[in-house]
LOLO-694866 format. One line per field, with one value per atom (N, C-alpha, C, CB): residue number from 0; x, y, z; atom name. Coordinates in steps of 0.1 Angstrom, whole numbers. Each point is the difference from the previous one (the first is absolute). Glycine has a CB too. Example, Ala and Ser with C-alpha at 12.3 -4.5 7.8 and 13.67 -1.06 7.14 Angstrom:
2
k = [0 / 0 / 0 / 0 / 1 / 1 / 1 / 1]
xx = [132 / -9 / 9 / -19 / 15 / 9 / -8 / 12]
yy = [-57 / 12 / 12 / -12 / 23 / 11 / 11 / -6]
zz = [78 / 0 / 0 / 12 / -19 / 0 / 8 / -22]
a = [N / CA / C / CB / N / CA / C / CB]
***
This chain:
166
k = [0 / 0 / 0 / 0 / 1 / 1 / 1 / 1 / 2 / 2 / 2 / 2 / 3 / 3 / 3 / 3 / 4 / 4 / 4 / 4 / 5 / 5 / 5 / 5 / 6 / 6 / 6 / 6 / 7 / 7 / 7 / 7 / 8 / 8 / 8 / 8 / 9 / 9 / 9 / 9 / 10 / 10 / 10 / 10 / 11 / 11 / 11 / 11 / 12 / 12 / 12 / 12 / 13 / 13 / 13 / 13 / 14 / 14 / 14 / 14 / 15 / 15 / 15 / 15 / 16 / 16 / 16 / 16 / 17 / 17 / 17 / 17 / 18 / 18 / 18 / 18 / 19 / 19 / 19 / 19 / 20 / 20 / 20 / 20 / 21 / 21 / 21 / 21 / 22 / 22 / 22 / 22 / 23 / 23 / 23 / 23 / 24 / 24 / 24 / 24 / 25 / 25 / 25 / 25 / 26 / 26 / 26 / 26 / 27 / 27 / 27 / 27 / 28 / 28 / 28 / 28 / 29 / 29 / 29 / 29 / 30 / 30 / 30 / 30 / 31 / 31 / 31 / 31 / 32 / 32 / 32 / 32 / 33 / 33 / 33 / 33 / 34 / 34 / 34 / 34 / 35 / 35 / 35 / 35 / 36 / 36 / 36 / 36 / 37 / 37 / 37 / 37 / 38 / 38 / 38 / 38 / 39 / 39 / 39 / 39 / 40 / 40 / 40 / 40 / 41 / 41 / 41 / 41 / 42 / 42 / 42 / 42 / 43 / 43 / 43 / 43 / 44 / 44 / 44 / 44 / 45 / 45 / 45 / 45 / 46 / 46 / 46 / 46 / 47 / 47 / 47 / 47 / 48 / 48 / 48 / 48 / 49 / 49 / 49 / 49 / 50 / 50 / 50 / 50 / 51 / 51 / 51 / 51 / 52 / 52 / 52 / 52 / 53 / 53 / 53 / 53 / 54 / 54 / 54 / 54 / 55 / 55 / 55 / 55 / 56 / 56 / 56 / 56 / 57 / 57 / 57 / 57 / 58 / 58 / 58 / 58 / 59 / 59 / 59 / 59 / 60 / 60 / 60 / 60 / 61 / 61 / 61 / 61 / 62 / 62 / 62 / 62 / 63 / 63 / 63 / 63 / 64 / 64 / 64 / 64 / 65 / 65 / 65 / 65 / 66 / 66 / 66 / 66 / 67 / 67 / 67 / 67 / 68 / 68 / 68 / 68 / 69 / 69 / 69 / 69 / 70 / 70 / 70 / 70 / 71 / 71 / 71 / 71 / 72 / 72 / 72 / 72 / 73 / 73 / 73 / 73 / 74 / 74 / 74 / 74 / 75 / 75 / 75 / 75 / 76 / 76 / 76 / 76 / 77 / 77 / 77 / 77 / 78 / 78 / 78 / 78 / 79 / 79 / 79 / 79 / 80 / 80 / 80 / 80 / 81 / 81 / 81 / 81 / 82 / 82 / 82 / 82 / 83 / 83 / 83 / 83 / 84 / 84 / 84 / 84 / 85 / 85 / 85 / 85 / 86 / 86 / 86 / 86 / 87 / 87 / 87 / 87 / 88 / 88 / 88 / 88 / 89 / 89 / 89 / 89 / 90 / 90 / 90 / 90 / 91 / 91 / 91 / 91 / 92 / 92 / 92 / 92 / 93 / 93 / 93 / 93 / 94 / 94 / 94 / 94 / 95 / 95 / 95 / 95 / 96 / 96 / 96 / 96 / 97 / 97 / 97 / 97 / 98 / 98 / 98 / 98 / 99 / 99 / 99 / 99 / 100 / 100 / 100 / 100 / 101 / 101 / 101 / 101 / 102 / 102 / 102 / 102 / 103 / 103 / 103 / 103 / 104 / 104 / 104 / 104 / 105 / 105 / 105 / 105 / 106 / 106 / 106 / 106 / 107 / 107 / 107 / 107 / 108 / 108 / 108 / 108 / 109 / 109 / 109 / 109 / 110 / 110 / 110 / 110 / 111 / 111 / 111 / 111 / 112 / 112 / 112 / 112 / 113 / 113 / 113 / 113 / 114 / 114 / 114 / 114 / 115 / 115 / 115 / 115 / 116 / 116 / 116 / 116 / 117 / 117 / 117 / 117 / 118 / 118 / 118 / 118 / 119 / 119 / 119 / 119 / 120 / 120 / 120 / 120 / 121 / 121 / 121 / 121 / 122 / 122 / 122 / 122 / 123 / 123 / 123 / 123 / 124 / 124 / 124 / 124 / 125 / 125 / 125 / 125 / 126 / 126 / 126 / 126 / 127 / 127 / 127 / 127 / 128 / 128 / 128 / 128 / 129 / 129 / 129 / 129 / 130 / 130 / 130 / 130 / 131 / 131 / 131 / 131 / 132 / 132 / 132 / 132 / 133 / 133 / 133 / 133 / 134 / 134 / 134 / 134 / 135 / 135 / 135 / 135 / 136 / 136 / 136 / 136 / 137 / 137 / 137 / 137 / 138 / 138 / 138 / 138 / 139 / 139 / 139 / 139 / 140 / 140 / 140 / 140 / 141 / 141 / 141 / 141 / 142 / 142 / 142 / 142 / 143 / 143 / 143 / 143 / 144 / 144 / 144 / 144 / 145 / 145 / 145 / 145 / 146 / 146 / 146 / 146 / 147 / 147 / 147 / 147 / 148 / 148 / 148 / 148 / 149 / 149 / 149 / 149 / 150 / 150 / 150 / 150 / 151 / 151 / 151 / 151 / 152 / 152 / 152 / 152 / 153 / 153 / 153 / 153 / 154 / 154 / 154 / 154 / 155 / 155 / 155 / 155 / 156 / 156 / 156 / 156 / 157 / 157 / 157 / 157 / 158 / 158 / 158 / 158 / 159 / 159 / 159 / 159 / 160 / 160 / 160 / 160 / 161 / 161 / 161 / 161 / 162 / 162 / 162 / 162 / 163 / 163 / 163 / 163 / 164 / 164 / 164 / 164 / 165 / 165 / 165 / 165]
xx = [859 / 2 / -12 / 13 / -11 / -10 / -4 / 8 / -21 / -4 / 7 / -22 / 28 / 8 / -10 / 21 / -30 / -9 / -12 / 19 / -29 / -12 / -3 / -9 / 9 / -3 / -14 / 24 / -26 / -13 / -4 / 3 / 6 / -3 / 8 / -8 / 18 / 9 / 2 / 11 / -8 / 7 / 14 / -19 / 28 / 14 / 9 / -5 / 14 / 9 / 15 / -18 / 27 / 14 / 7 / -1 / 9 / 9 / 14 / -15 / 20 / 13 / 11 / -8 / 8 / 10 / 1 / -4 / -7 / 0 / 0 / -12 / 10 / -1 / -10 / 24 / -36 / -11 / -13 / 12 / -20 / -14 / -9 / 4 / -12 / -9 / -14 / 14 / -22 / -14 / -10 / 9 / -20 / -11 / -12 / 9 / -16 / -12 / -11 / 6 / -14 / -11 / -13 / 14 / -20 / -13 / -11 / 6 / -6 / -11 / 2 / -3 / 14 / 3 / 0 / 13 / -21 / 0 / 1 / 11 / -19 / 0 / 13 / -15 / 24 / 13 / 11 / -13 / 11 / 11 / 2 / -5 / 1 / 2 / -11 / 23 / -22 / -10 / 0 / 2 / -13 / -1 / -9 / 4 / 1 / -8 / -9 / 18 / -30 / -10 / -8 / 15 / -11 / -7 / -12 / 21 / -32 / -12 / 3 / -14 / 23 / 2 / 13 / -12 / 19 / 13 / 11 / -14 / 13 / 11 / 5 / -10 / 23 / 7 / -2 / 17 / -15 / -1 / 14 / -22 / 24 / 13 / 9 / -9 / 4 / 9 / 5 / -13 / 4 / 4 / 11 / -23 / 21 / 10 / 14 / -19 / 19 / 13 / 6 / -8 / -1 / 5 / 7 / -18 / 12 / 5 / 14 / -23 / 25 / 13 / 10 / -11 / 8 / 9 / 3 / -9 / -1 / 3 / 9 / -22 / 20 / 9 / 14 / -19 / 21 / 14 / 6 / -6 / -2 / 5 / 2 / -12 / 3 / 1 / 10 / -24 / 24 / 8 / 12 / -20 / 22 / 12 / -1 / 13 / -25 / -2 / 3 / -18 / 18 / 2 / -11 / 25 / -37 / -12 / -1 / -12 / 11 / -1 / -13 / 25 / -31 / -12 / 6 / -14 / 10 / 4 / -9 / 11 / -24 / -9 / -14 / 16 / -26 / -14 / -7 / 0 / -8 / -8 / -14 / 19 / -28 / -14 / -6 / -1 / -6 / -5 / -15 / 21 / -30 / -14 / -4 / -2 / 9 / -4 / 7 / -21 / 28 / 6 / 15 / -19 / 26 / 14 / 6 / -1 / 11 / 8 / 14 / -14 / 19 / 12 / 11 / -12 / 23 / 12 / 11 / -7 / 12 / 12 / 11 / -16 / 27 / 11 / 7 / 3 / 3 / 6 / 12 / -22 / 33 / 12 / -1 / 13 / -7 / 1 / 9 / -4 / 0 / 8 / 1 / -9 / 21 / 3 / 0 / 14 / -21 / -1 / -11 / 9 / -13 / -11 / -11 / 17 / -29 / -10 / 4 / -17 / 14 / 3 / -10 / 10 / -6 / -10 / -8 / 15 / -27 / -9 / 6 / -19 / 26 / 6 / 10 / -3 / 11 / 10 / -7 / 17 / -28 / -8 / -5 / -7 / 1 / -5 / 11 / -17 / 29 / 11 / 4 / 8 / -7 / 4 / -10 / 11 / -23 / -10 / -1 / -13 / 15 / 0 / 13 / -12 / 23 / 12 / -2 / 14 / -23 / -3 / -10 / 6 / -11 / -10 / -14 / 17 / -20 / -14 / -6 / 5 / -18 / -8 / -5 / -6 / 7 / -6 / -15 / 23 / -31 / -15 / -5 / -2 / 8 / -3 / 11 / -25 / 25 / 10 / 2 / -4 / 16 / 2 / -5 / 0 / -5 / -6 / 6 / -21 / 25 / 7 / -5 / 21 / -20 / -5 / 10 / -24 / 26 / 8 / -10 / 21 / -23 / -10 / 4 / -6 / 18 / 5 / -2 / 17 / -14 / -1 / -14 / 24 / -32 / -14 / 1 / -8 / 18 / 2 / -3 / 17 / -25 / -2 / 8 / -23 / 31 / 7 / -5 / 21 / -27 / -5 / 3 / -19 / 15 / 3 / 15 / -20 / 27 / 14 / 3 / 4 / -5 / 2 / 12 / -24 / 30 / 12 / -1 / 3 / -15 / -1 / 3 / -17 / 16 / 2 / 13 / -25 / 34 / 13 / 11 / -12 / 24 / 11 / 11 / -6 / 13 / 11 / 13 / -13 / 22 / 12 / 10 / -4 / 14 / 11 / 6 / 4 / -3 / 6 / -10 / 16 / -28 / -10 / -9 / 16 / -15 / -8 / -14 / 20 / -31 / -13 / -6 / -3 / -2 / -5 / -14 / 23 / -33 / -14 / -1 / -8 / 1 / -1 / -15 / 20 / -29 / -14 / -10 / 5 / -1 / -10 / -11 / 18 / -29 / -10 / 2 / -17 / 18 / 2 / -12 / 25 / -31 / -13 / 1 / -13 / 9 / -2 / -13 / 14 / -14 / -12 / 0 / -2 / -10 / -1 / 0 / -12 / 13 / 0 / -12 / 15 / -27 / -12 / 0 / -12 / 17 / 0 / 11 / -8 / 19 / 10 / -5 / 18 / -26 / -6 / -9 / 2 / -10 / -9 / 9 / -17 / 27 / 9 / 7 / 3 / 0 / 6 / -9 / 13 / -26 / -10 / -7 / -4 / 6 / -5 / 11 / -24 / 35 / 12 / -3 / 15 / -25 / -3 / -6 / -5 / 1 / -6 / 11 / -19 / 31 / 11 / 3 / 10 / -8 / 4 / -12 / 21 / -33 / -12 / -3 / -9 / 13 / -3 / 8 / -7 / 18 / 9 / -6 / 20]
yy = [-359 / 3 / -5 / 21 / -29 / -5 / 9 / -23 / 23 / 9 / -4 / 3 / 7 / -2 / 1 / 10 / 0 / 2 / 8 / -1 / 2 / 8 / 9 / -18 / 31 / 9 / 6 / 5 / 5 / 6 / 6 / 5 / 0 / 6 / -4 / 19 / -29 / -4 / -15 / 22 / -26 / -13 / 4 / -12 / 4 / 4 / -11 / 13 / -9 / -10 / 5 / -5 / -5 / 4 / -4 / -4 / 14 / -2 / -2 / 13 / -25 / -3 / 8 / -23 / 23 / 6 / 15 / -17 / 24 / 14 / 4 / 2 / -12 / 2 / 11 / -7 / 5 / 9 / -8 / 18 / -12 / -6 / 8 / -6 / -2 / 6 / -1 / -5 / 15 / 0 / 3 / 7 / -14 / 3 / 2 / -15 / 27 / 3 / -11 / 25 / -27 / -10 / 7 / -17 / 18 / 8 / -4 / 3 / -16 / -4 / 4 / -19 / 26 / 4 / 15 / -21 / 27 / 14 / 8 / -4 / 1 / 6 / -3 / 18 / -26 / -4 / 9 / -9 / 21 / 9 / 5 / 8 / -16 / 2 / 7 / 1 / -1 / 6 / 16 / -20 / 26 / 15 / 3 / 3 / 2 / 4 / 11 / -7 / 6 / 11 / -1 / 14 / -24 / -1 / -9 / 3 / -2 / -8 / -14 / 19 / -22 / -14 / -5 / 4 / 5 / -3 / -5 / -6 / 10 / -3 / 12 / -22 / 22 / 10 / -2 / 3 / 7 / 0 / -1 / 13 / -17 / -1 / 12 / -15 / 27 / 12 / 1 / 11 / -14 / 0 / -10 / 8 / -20 / -11 / 5 / -18 / 23 / 4 / 12 / -7 / 16 / 11 / -5 / 15 / -25 / -6 / -6 / -5 / -2 / -6 / 11 / -19 / 30 / 11 / 6 / 5 / -3 / 6 / -10 / 12 / -25 / -9 / 1 / -16 / 18 / 2 / 13 / -13 / 23 / 13 / 0 / 11 / -16 / 1 / -10 / 7 / -19 / -11 / -4 / -8 / 15 / -3 / -14 / 15 / -19 / -13 / 0 / -5 / -6 / -1 / -8 / 2 / 3 / -7 / 5 / -2 / -7 / 3 / -5 / -1 / 10 / -4 / -8 / 20 / -33 / -9 / 1 / -15 / 13 / 1 / -1 / -10 / 14 / -1 / -9 / 23 / -33 / -8 / 1 / -16 / 17 / 1 / -14 / 23 / -27 / -13 / 2 / -10 / 5 / 2 / 14 / -23 / 33 / 14 / 7 / -6 / -2 / 6 / 0 / -8 / 20 / 0 / -8 / 23 / -32 / -7 / 6 / -22 / 27 / 8 / -9 / 22 / -23 / -8 / 9 / -19 / 17 / 8 / -10 / 19 / -13 / -9 / 8 / -12 / 5 / 6 / -9 / 10 / -3 / -8 / -10 / 19 / -30 / -10 / 6 / -20 / 19 / 6 / -12 / 24 / -25 / -10 / 6 / -13 / 6 / 5 / -8 / 23 / -17 / -5 / 10 / -15 / 11 / 9 / 10 / -17 / 30 / 10 / -1 / 16 / -12 / 0 / 13 / -16 / 15 / 12 / 12 / -16 / 14 / 11 / 7 / -12 / 5 / 6 / 7 / -17 / 12 / 7 / 13 / -22 / 22 / 12 / 11 / -14 / 9 / 10 / 5 / -12 / 4 / 5 / 11 / -23 / 20 / 9 / 13 / -19 / 18 / 12 / 9 / -12 / 5 / 8 / 7 / -17 / 11 / 6 / 11 / -21 / 24 / 10 / -4 / 15 / -27 / -5 / -1 / -13 / 15 / -1 / -15 / 25 / -32 / -13 / 1 / -10 / 5 / 0 / -13 / 15 / -26 / -13 / -10 / 4 / -16 / -9 / -2 / -12 / 15 / -2 / 11 / -23 / 34 / 11 / 14 / -14 / 22 / 12 / 11 / -13 / 25 / 11 / 12 / -6 / 11 / 12 / 11 / -13 / 22 / 11 / 9 / -2 / 6 / 10 / -6 / 9 / -22 / -6 / -6 / -5 / 4 / -6 / -15 / 22 / -29 / -14 / -9 / 7 / -17 / -10 / -13 / 10 / -15 / -13 / -10 / 11 / -22 / -10 / -14 / 16 / -26 / -14 / -1 / -3 / 11 / -1 / -8 / 23 / -36 / -10 / -8 / -1 / -7 / -7 / -9 / 0 / -5 / -8 / 8 / -14 / 28 / 8 / 9 / 0 / -5 / 8 / -10 / 21 / -19 / -9 / 8 / -14 / 8 / 7 / -8 / 7 / 1 / -6 / -3 / 12 / -19 / -4 / 12 / -20 / 31 / 12 / 9 / 0 / -5 / 7 / 9 / -1 / 3 / 8 / -6 / 9 / -1 / -5 / 5 / 0 / -10 / 3 / -5 / -2 / 12 / -4 / -6 / 18 / -29 / -6 / 0 / -14 / 16 / 0 / 7 / -22 / 35 / 7 / 6 / 6 / -1 / 7 / 15 / -20 / 27 / 15 / 6 / -1 / 10 / 6 / 15 / -21 / 29 / 14 / 3 / 5 / 3 / 3 / 15 / -24 / 29 / 14 / 1 / 6 / 6 / 2 / -4 / 19 / -18 / -4 / -15 / 19 / -27 / -14 / -4 / -3 / 10 / -3 / 3 / 7 / 3 / 3 / -12 / 25 / -29 / -12 / -12 / 9 / -12 / -11 / 2 / -4 / 16 / 2 / -4 / 19 / -16 / -3 / -13 / 24 / -31 / -13 / -9 / 9 / -10 / -8 / -14 / 16 / -22 / -14 / -3 / -1 / 12 / -2 / -3 / 14 / -10 / -2 / -14 / 21 / -29 / -14 / -10 / 5 / 1 / -8 / -8 / 17 / -12 / -7 / -12 / 22 / -24 / -11 / -12 / 14]
zz = [109 / 14 / 8 / -6 / 16 / 8 / 11 / -5 / 9 / 11 / 13 / -11 / 17 / 13 / 12 / -11 / 10 / 11 / -5 / 17 / -9 / -3 / 12 / -16 / 14 / 11 / -1 / 1 / 6 / 0 / -13 / 24 / -32 / -12 / -12 / 13 / -11 / -10 / -1 / 3 / -15 / -2 / 0 / -13 / 19 / 2 / -7 / 22 / -30 / -7 / 2 / -17 / 19 / 2 / -13 / 25 / -30 / -12 / 6 / -16 / 16 / 6 / -8 / 8 / -21 / -8 / 2 / -17 / 19 / 2 / 15 / -22 / 31 / 14 / 4 / 1 / -8 / 3 / 2 / -14 / 22 / 2 / -10 / 24 / -32 / -9 / 7 / -21 / 20 / 5 / -11 / 23 / -22 / -9 / 8 / -18 / 16 / 7 / -3 / -1 / 11 / -1 / 0 / 12 / -24 / -1 / 9 / -23 / 28 / 9 / 14 / -15 / 18 / 14 / 2 / 3 / 5 / 3 / -13 / 22 / -32 / -13 / -8 / 8 / -2 / -6 / 3 / -17 / 24 / 1 / 15 / -23 / 32 / 14 / 7 / -5 / 18 / 9 / -2 / 16 / -14 / 1 / 11 / -25 / 36 / 11 / -3 / 15 / -11 / -2 / -14 / 14 / -22 / -13 / 3 / -14 / 6 / 2 / -3 / -6 / -4 / -3 / 6 / -21 / 28 / 7 / -9 / 20 / -32 / -9 / -8 / -2 / -1 / -7 / -15 / 18 / -26 / -15 / -5 / -1 / -12 / -5 / 2 / -17 / 15 / 2 / 14 / -19 / 29 / 14 / 2 / 7 / -12 / 2 / -6 / -2 / -10 / -6 / 8 / -22 / 27 / 8 / 13 / -9 / 15 / 12 / -2 / 8 / -19 / -4 / -1 / -11 / 4 / -2 / 14 / -23 / 31 / 13 / 9 / -1 / -1 / 8 / -5 / 3 / -16 / -5 / 6 / -21 / 21 / 5 / 15 / -18 / 26 / 15 / 5 / 1 / -6 / 5 / -8 / 11 / -22 / -9 / -6 / 14 / -17 / -6 / -15 / 18 / -24 / -14 / -7 / 4 / -2 / -6 / -14 / 22 / -31 / -15 / -6 / -1 / -7 / -8 / -11 / 7 / -8 / -11 / -12 / 17 / -15 / -11 / 6 / -16 / 8 / 3 / -10 / 11 / -7 / -9 / 4 / -2 / -8 / 2 / 0 / -10 / 21 / 1 / 3 / 9 / -18 / 1 / 2 / 9 / -15 / 1 / 12 / -11 / 19 / 13 / -2 / 14 / -11 / -1 / 11 / -10 / 7 / 9 / -1 / -2 / 13 / 1 / 5 / 4 / -12 / 4 / 3 / -15 / 27 / 5 / 5 / 7 / -4 / 6 / 11 / -22 / 31 / 12 / 3 / 9 / -5 / 3 / 11 / -9 / 8 / 11 / 11 / -15 / 27 / 12 / 10 / -4 / 8 / 10 / 14 / -16 / 25 / 14 / 7 / -7 / 18 / 9 / 1 / 12 / -8 / 3 / 10 / -6 / 4 / 10 / 11 / -17 / 29 / 11 / 0 / 14 / -8 / 0 / 7 / -1 / 12 / 7 / -8 / 21 / -29 / -9 / -12 / 6 / -10 / -11 / 5 / -10 / 23 / 6 / 1 / 13 / -8 / 2 / -14 / 21 / -31 / -13 / -5 / -5 / 6 / -5 / 8 / -8 / 21 / 8 / -3 / 18 / -21 / -4 / -13 / 11 / -20 / -13 / 1 / -11 / 23 / 3 / -2 / -8 / 9 / -1 / 14 / -21 / 21 / 13 / 0 / 1 / 10 / 1 / 3 / 7 / -16 / 3 / 6 / -19 / 15 / 5 / -2 / -4 / 9 / -3 / -15 / 22 / -27 / -15 / -9 / 5 / 1 / -7 / 4 / -2 / -8 / 2 / -9 / 8 / -4 / -8 / 0 / 6 / -18 / -2 / -4 / -8 / 17 / -2 / -11 / 24 / -24 / -11 / -14 / 17 / -18 / -14 / -2 / 1 / 9 / -2 / -3 / -8 / 14 / -3 / 12 / -17 / 15 / 10 / -5 / 7 / 2 / -3 / 10 / -10 / 5 / 9 / -5 / 7 / 0 / -2 / 0 / -14 / 22 / 2 / 12 / -11 / 10 / 10 / -3 / 4 / 5 / -3 / -12 / 24 / -28 / -12 / -13 / 12 / -11 / -11 / 0 / -2 / 10 / 1 / 3 / 8 / -14 / 2 / 7 / -20 / 30 / 6 / -5 / 20 / -27 / -5 / 11 / -22 / 18 / 10 / 6 / -13 / 6 / 6 / 8 / -19 / 21 / 8 / -8 / 18 / -30 / -8 / -2 / -12 / 14 / -2 / -13 / 25 / -33 / -13 / -1 / -10 / 10 / -2 / -14 / 16 / -18 / -13 / -5 / 6 / 3 / -6 / 9 / -10 / 14 / 8 / -9 / 17 / -12 / -7 / 2 / 2 / -12 / 1 / -7 / 0 / 7 / -5 / 3 / 4 / -14 / 2 / 7 / -21 / 32 / 7 / 3 / 9 / -6 / 4 / 15 / -21 / 26 / 15 / 7 / -5 / -1 / 7 / 2 / -10 / 0 / 1 / 10 / -23 / 23 / 10 / 15 / -17 / 18 / 14 / 4 / -5 / -5 / 3 / 5 / -17 / 9 / 4 / 13 / -24 / 28 / 13 / 11 / -10 / 8 / 10 / -1 / 1 / -12 / -3 / -6 / -3 / 10 / -6 / -2 / 11 / -4 / -2 / -14 / 24 / -31 / -13 / -11 / 7 / -4 / -9 / -3 / 8 / 2 / -2 / 0 / 11 / -9 / 1 / -13 / 16 / -27 / -13 / -3 / -8 / 15 / -3 / 6 / 0]
a = [N / CA / C / CB / N / CA / C / CB / N / CA / C / CB / N / CA / C / CB / N / CA / C / CB / N / CA / C / CB / N / CA / C / CB / N / CA / C / CB / N / CA / C / CB / N / CA / C / CB / N / CA / C / CB / N / CA / C / CB / N / CA / C / CB / N / CA / C / CB / N / CA / C / CB / N / CA / C / CB / N / CA / C / CB / N / CA / C / CB / N / CA / C / CB / N / CA / C / CB / N / CA / C / CB / N / CA / C / CB / N / CA / C / CB / N / CA / C / CB / N / CA / C / CB / N / CA / C / CB / N / CA / C / CB / N / CA / C / CB / N / CA / C / CB / N / CA / C / CB / N / CA / C / CB / N / CA / C / CB / N / CA / C / CB / N / CA / C / CB / N / CA / C / CB / N / CA / C / CB / N / CA / C / CB / N / CA / C / CB / N / CA / C / CB / N / CA / C / CB / N / CA / C / CB / N / CA / C / CB / N / CA / C / CB / N / CA / C / CB / N / CA / C / CB / N / CA / C / CB / N / CA / C / CB / N / CA / C / CB / N / CA / C / CB / N / CA / C / CB / N / CA / C / CB / N / CA / C / CB / N / CA / C / CB / N / CA / C / CB / N / CA / C / CB / N / CA / C / CB / N / CA / C / CB / N / CA / C / CB / N / CA / C / CB / N / CA / C / CB / N / CA / C / CB / N / CA / C / CB / N / CA / C / CB / N / CA / C / CB / N / CA / C / CB / N / CA / C / CB / N / CA / C / CB / N / CA / C / CB / N / CA / C / CB / N / CA / C / CB / N / CA / C / CB / N / CA / C / CB / N / CA / C / CB / N / CA / C / CB / N / CA / C / CB / N / CA / C / CB / N / CA / C / CB / N / CA / C / CB / N / CA / C / CB / N / CA / C / CB / N / CA / C / CB / N / CA / C / CB / N / CA / C / CB / N / CA / C / CB / N / CA / C / CB / N / CA / C / CB / N / CA / C / CB / N / CA / C / CB / N / CA / C / CB / N / CA / C / CB / N / CA / C / CB / N / CA / C / CB / N / CA / C / CB / N / CA / C / CB / N / CA / C / CB / N / CA / C / CB / N / CA / C / CB / N / CA / C / CB / N / CA / C / CB / N / CA / C / CB / N / CA / C / CB / N / CA / C / CB / N / CA / C / CB / N / CA / C / CB / N / CA / C / CB / N / CA / C / CB / N / CA / C / CB / N / CA / C / CB / N / CA / C / CB / N / CA / C / CB / N / CA / C / CB / N / CA / C / CB / N / CA / C / CB / N / CA / C / CB / N / CA / C / CB / N / CA / C / CB / N / CA / C / CB / N / CA / C / CB / N / CA / C / CB / N / CA / C / CB / N / CA / C / CB / N / CA / C / CB / N / CA / C / CB / N / CA / C / CB / N / CA / C / CB / N / CA / C / CB / N / CA / C / CB / N / CA / C / CB / N / CA / C / CB / N / CA / C / CB / N / CA / C / CB / N / CA / C / CB / N / CA / C / CB / N / CA / C / CB / N / CA / C / CB / N / CA / C / CB / N / CA / C / CB / N / CA / C / CB / N / CA / C / CB / N / CA / C / CB / N / CA / C / CB / N / CA / C / CB / N / CA / C / CB / N / CA / C / CB / N / CA / C / CB / N / CA / C / CB / N / CA / C / CB / N / CA / C / CB / N / CA / C / CB / N / CA / C / CB / N / CA / C / CB / N / CA / C / CB / N / CA / C / CB / N / CA / C / CB / N / CA / C / CB / N / CA / C / CB / N / CA / C / CB / N / CA / C / CB / N / CA / C / CB / N / CA / C / CB / N / CA / C / CB / N / CA / C / CB / N / CA / C / CB / N / CA / C / CB / N / CA / C / CB / N / CA / C / CB]
***
């Protein structure tokens, strides 16, 4: 399988036979497991990364699968897969409306908070969501992070810090 693309935290490969995108974490980027707001090194650990994928399946009805984990130079590289979806990038206004309907508070462009669940969903921009032909919006690569109320309050008053790291 040839590399299809390279994102902020993944090498991405497309498997035509299975119609799935395969992703491999990149240890040299954000600790290899994505951004983590409020951490000193701004990177998530493997357990946070796997928790995020599980949350994405639960919240958005995705079908992300853990394929395998390989240790490379002492660092776990996590391989997952996600179904190929046909459509176009969703627009930001439609993403905002979808998240508000789901009960999320908008903190900044592309960033939403569910106080009851203690979940922050950010990096939810058109590049990370597909709108299908029937109008359904499917987030494909948002960042989901568990946060406490104090951190949520900070983000409410300093929303510019959410997207500052990109």
